[in-house]
Phi, psi and omega in degrees: 000162175284349183226122175183162178298121191279338188220145175303321181308307184298314179302310177304316180300309181295313178294335181264010187294333173206150177286159189318304180263006190241019184275159178289339178276043187282353182095004186273345182284147178280147184243116177279162163296137171216176188239355178230137190225146176245135175234109184280142175216157174227168190287126174197141186300326177277007180241356187287338173311325184292315179287323175307306186302327175297312180295325180270002178088005186282325175298311174302322186295316183281323173290327177294328180295333180252008174070038179221178177234139177232122178260131179256109196247124179273141174235125193290325180263120183303318181296322183297318184299314173291330173300311181300320177299313184295330180271004170097000186282339176238154178275336185203164174197159179274139192195144182281164186298315192294317184288330173295327177289308185289332184264275184292310183295317178293331181274000178097002185269117185297115186230138178236133174272104187260347171221122172266101191276321184193172167230148171298122176236045182130357174292350184230144187206152173255125179240148180227149168258126178095305189288153179239358188214156179301322176306333178281357178281341187304138180070358184282153168272132182234120184275131176192174177270098185300147176067027180235187180296331177302314182297318180294318181292329178296314180299326186281330182290320176301318178303328183284348180254009180074028183239172170219181182300342179285344177280000179224173174233126182270147176237113179300120181219131183285158181301330179285343178253349187301316180297319183292319178300314182298332177300335185289138179291342179285337187271115186255340180216149180201163172232137185207175177236166180288150003281346185305312181311309183293331176289320181288325177303341184273353178299142187297137178077003187284133173230145173268115189261348184194148177209169178296341175295337177282352177224059192297139180084007181263326174259102188260150176247121195236163160243114179254158178222162174294119186310306184294330182287317182287332177293317177283340175225075185292338174304334179298309183296317177305315180290322183292321176295319183295317179301306186301305190283332170297316189282324182286334176294321182291314183311313187286337178304142184263003179275185182297327183289319176300314183295322174298319177303309185291330181287326178294319178294323178300320180294319179297327183273358178080024178225190183263157178296336174295303177305317178300302177303320179300317176298326174297335178295335179248021173238109180281092175280127171290080182278339181262125179292338174293318176293328177286325171294324178291326180286327180285326178278343191290150174293339175304327184294314176310306179308314182294315180289343172287313172302316186290317179288324179293325177293316179301315183293319187294335179266010173078025185269349172258075184302132182088355183262138180265351176202163181293339179287353187294325174265117182273141177233145183244141179233167182296155179077030182054030180270145177226160180223124180085216195277107180289356184261344178230060188276122180240350170236124185233132170266101184258112183262013189291317179283335171291323175299317174304324180285317181298324184260018174059038181250015179272000000 
């Protein structure tokens, strides 16, 4: 994926910014109604509808409808965007499910995922030079950004061949360095996300032996908001849902208007329309709110988040926690995972339902 934490040190720092139940975002402070909100985003194919919507006037249209102002703010570094949300500088942010769990939620910030926007459907992959199967990874050095979604993907890949992370040696490599590292003849295996993945796949003798398309729906891309803020200001959630579904409906159109919208998104992402369209083929966008609600309500989401939290805990990303249950999660239908008394990550389908029912 184009977004994930690039170094183990950054993750450890962010996950350890405060102990689970002792964070300053404990929810004791009163949240006042307000009329202006800031939403952070970083470049990734599945998040480009947000800046385009601002450019095209769609953000203003929906914000005006609800009597509020919404600023869609770009942050060049993904980690920094999530960190700023965690610190209260943003009311919402675009984030992957694993990072929503391990940064704000594990840090004690009550966070609600109000839009499940897409899942990686091939944007992340495990590569080998010469090898053709996951089983051949055994005993190999594998270059990746440790403690990131890439690390999670590798663990899932190894599991399909009856192996675990103990059967390989990982070499921590930042997203900025992974392409160069893989170009070395000595490096035989790596895990990466697009656009780096597509470049590395072009190396001679390279085969992709596993990808996020093999675990559909597990690497999710979300829009999350501060729970207390959206409860005090529900019009924010309504406007954001309206913005998202109007924009992605335009984005998927195959006429000239849809083509122009995607070209504008490509420009905002710093790439060409051809490259952007290719990235979209490995991004499963939930353009239909009914499909997004169904995915959010499905038992499979609980299974996915169980895997994600167990992996995260095993890697020490729940600082101060004695078990994976320390971080509580809530799902539609009053389902919970972990400590139901300390829920800090909520999958809230209410605004997506309003969009599905035509009630925005």
